[in-house]
C-alpha positions, -999 to +999 in steps of 0.1 A: -380-430+152-375-467+159-343-486+152-362-510+130-373-483+106-409-480+117-425-446+110-396-437+087-409-448+053-376-467+048-388-501+036-352-515+035-345-505+071-379-519+081-374-552+064-340-557+080-354-547+114-382-572+111-358-601+106-337-590+136-368-584+158-381-619+151-347-634+159-343-647+124-311-630+117-281-653+111-256-625+112-243-635+078-238-600+064-259-604+032-277-571+040-243-553+041-236-569+007-268-554-007-265-519+009-237-497+019-259-483+046-255-515+067-228-520+092-224-553+110-215-552+147-217-574+178-250-570+197-252-569+235-258-606+236-228-613+214-242-620+180-234-604+146-262-580+138-269-552+112-272-515+120-289-497+091-282-460+087-311-437+078-313-429+041-336-425+011-360-454+007-348-480-019-375-504-030-349-522-052-327-529-022-357-541-002-368-565-030-333-579-033-330-583+005-363-603+006-348-627-020-313-630-005-316-628+033-316-663+049-337-648+077-365-643+052-361-674+028-338-702+019-348-721-013-329-751-025-355-763-050-337-750-081-306-770-075-304-802-096-284-833-088-287-870-096-289-882-060-307-871-028-307-881+009-333-871+035-307-857+059-278-846+036-298-833+007-290-834-031-255-844-043-234-855-072-208-874-053-196-881-018-160-887-007-138-894+022-109-869+018-079-852+034-052-827+023-021-843+010+001-816+025+008-828+060+010-792+073-024-783+059-040-815+072-026-809+107-036-772+109-071-778+096-100-786+120-109-818+102-084-828+075-076-795+058-097-801+027-113-766+025-079-750+031-063-772+004-091-762-021-086-725-012-049-728-018-056-742-052-079-713-060-053-686-050-025-704-067-045-702-099-048-665-095-082-663-078-092-651-044-109-669-015-132-651+010-134-667+044-130-660+081-101-658+105-091-644+139-090-607+142-054-593+143-064-566+168-086-589+190-077-625+184-107-637+205-130-623+178-136-634+142-135-613+111-140-618+073-109-620+052-099-622+015-072-647+009-048-642-020-018-665-011-013-701+000+003-688+032-027-667+041-050-697+035-029-718+058-028-691+085-066-689+084-071-727+086-093-740+114-129-736+125-142-704+141-172-711+163-181-675+166-202-648+149-188-633+117-205-617+087-185-634+060-211-627+033-205-590+036-171-596+019-185-613-012-190-584-035-171-585-068-162-622-067-157-639-100-158-674-115-121-677-106-127-670-069-141-690-040-164-681-011-160-701+022-188-697+047-215-712+068-245-728+050-266-697+056-238-675+041-234-698+011-272-697+005-271-659+008-242-655-017-258-679-042-291-660-040-272-627-043-253-639-074-286-650-090-301-615-083-270-596-095-267-586-131-236-608-137-227-643-148-198-644-124-202-669-096-175-679-071-171-715-061-191-719-029-174-739-002-193-747+030-191-770+060-214-789+084-227-764+109-244-769+142-250-732+147-233-700+156-225-694+193-224-660+210-191-642+212-199-641+250-194-679+250-159-676+236-152-649+262-165-673+289-141-700+278-111-678+275-117-654+304-137-675+327-126-711+324-090-705+313-085-673+333-069-653+304-079-617+300-090-606+265-062-581+261-036-607+270-046-631+242-021-635+214-038-664+196-071-683+200-082-713+181-113-735+185-099-767+168-069-778+147-032-786+151-042-823+153-076-839+150-101-830+162-081-804+181-086-785+213-098-750+222-065-733+228-056-698+240-020-686+238-010-655+259+013-627+248+041-642+269+037-676+252+017-695+278-008-720+264-040-732+280-066-755+264-099-773+268-112-804+251-138-803+224-164-817+249-155-790+274-156-761+249-184-770+225-203-795+246-204-774+278-203-738+266-204-730+229-231-754+219-254-740+246-251-704+234-265-707+199-287-679+184-323-689+179-323-688+141-298-717+142-322-738+162-347-737+134-323-742+105-329-772+082-296-766+063-268-777+087-251-795+058-248-767+033-272-778+005-267-746-015-229-748-016-210-763-045-189-784-021-197-791+016-171-805+040-176-821+074-159-843+100-158-880+091-153-890+127-164-919+148-189-905+173-201-915+207-238-918+216-240-880+221-225-872+187-191-861+200-159-874+184-141-902+201-106-888+206-091-923+211-098-935+176-079-911+153-048-888+154-051-874+119-082-859+104-106-873+078-133-853+061-165-862+043-169-841+011-203-838-005-203-824-040-236-806-044-232-794-080-215-806-111-191-777-108-183-788-072-178-824-083-154-814-111-135-791-087-129-819-062-118-844-090-094-817-103-079-811-069-074-849-065-058-851-099-035-822-090-025-841-058-039-814-036-063-838-018-067-875-015-102-888-021-120-921-016-156-927-026-182-931+001-217-944+004-237-915+019-254-938+043-221-942+061-226-906+073-257-914+093-239-929+124-210-904+120-232-872+121-260-881+146-266-845+156-273-834+120-296-864+115-316-857+146-319-819+139-331-824+103-356-851+113-372-829+140-370-796+122-406-795+112-417-796+149-392-768+158-404-745+131-441-752+138-436-747+175-418-714+170-446-701+147-473-713+171-457-692+198-462-661+177-428-656+161-424-653+124-401-679+108-382-679+074-396-697+044-377-729+038-381-747+005-364-778-009-353-794+024-380-821+028-390-807+062-427-815+058-421-851+048-397-857+077-423-842+100-448-868+090-423-896+090-411-888+126-444-874+139-439-883+176-404-868+178-416-837+160-445-833+184-420-833+213-397-809+195-426-786+186-437-784+222-402-777+234-397-749+208-431-734+217-422-733+254-387-719+248-401-690+226-425-681+254-397-682+279-412-710+300-382-733+295-345-727+296 
C-alpha cells in the first residue's frame, strides 16, 4: 500500500498524495480542516505536510478538497472590487497605516496593523486564529486561537516558518478573524464557500515571499548563532523595532541576533518550498484585508534600515467588508490611516512586482518539465506573460532546469 493512497481505493488519500508528490502542497492545513483523518507534521526536508490515515473512501471529502486546496486550484475571479492593479490585484482602497498603540507598533514586524485589528476583534467578543511560536519548542511555529488583547500582542511578529494555520479555522463565525498567508486565506475562503453556513470570518493576510523550511530556521539558530534548540527560550524573525532582527534568546537570558539581510537574504529566502516559487498570489488577493511593509527598499528589494525607526504598513482592502473594517478601526483610534496611490507600492515592493510579472514563465517551465501545476484563475498571469515575454522566457527556462535538477 502506498503512502499516497494508490491501490487503496481511497480517493481522498490519493488526491492529497498527488498534491504532495507534485510538490504543490503549501502546508496550509486545509486538508486537515476538511478531514479528521489528516495530521499535519514536518517532513524530513522541514516543510508542513499532511499524513492521511487509512479510512473509508469519502467522495464528498475528495470533491471538497479539490475545490479548497491551493495546491489544486486558486480562483480569484469571483471577487468584485472597483479597482485593479496588474501586480497587486483587485481592491477597494489602499492606505498607509500603523497601530496607534506604541507597544503594538513596536512589537509588530511592520507597524502592528494586523495585531491591532486582531485586538479589536477579540475585544468585541470574537476570536482570531493565527500563528505563534510553540511554547514547547520556541524555534517552531504553531497555529493559535487568540481570545484576548494580551494574547494577540504576545503573538505579534512575522513567523517565516512552516505552519498549518488553516487547520484551525473550523467553526469560525462572522465575529471572528483568520490571519494567515495568502494561500491559507484562499483556502479558508474556498472552504467557507463550500461549507453549509453563512458564517465567514474576516480574512486578514500579508505580503508573502514564500515559506522557508524549518531547517533554515534551525540553521540560523543552531549554525549561525550557535544556540542549541533545547536552549532556546524565545525566537523571533522580526519585530521590536522596524524592520527588526532575527533574534534568539537563551534560557539564561543571552540574546544573539542577525540582520534581516543575513537571516532572510542569506538563508530563509533560499529555502522556499517549490509551490511558493510558482505562486501568483504573494499579495493576498483572496483576503478581505492584506498588509505589507511600506518600506524604502534598495535595488535588491531589501529594506533600507537607515531610513526608518518605526514601522509603516501598506493596507490593501480587497473587499467592501475589509474596507469598512479598516475605516472602523481608524474611527475607533486603533490604527492611523492615510490614503495611498497604489502605484507608490511598485518601487516599495520590487520582489512582488518581479515575481508576478514573470509567473507565467515559471508555471509554464514547471509544467514543461513534467510536473503538474495548480490551476490559477483571476491573477492576470497570461496577460503579464505576453507583456513581459522576454523575462518570462528566461524565467521559464530557469524553472524547467530547476525541476529537472540541472540547476541549483
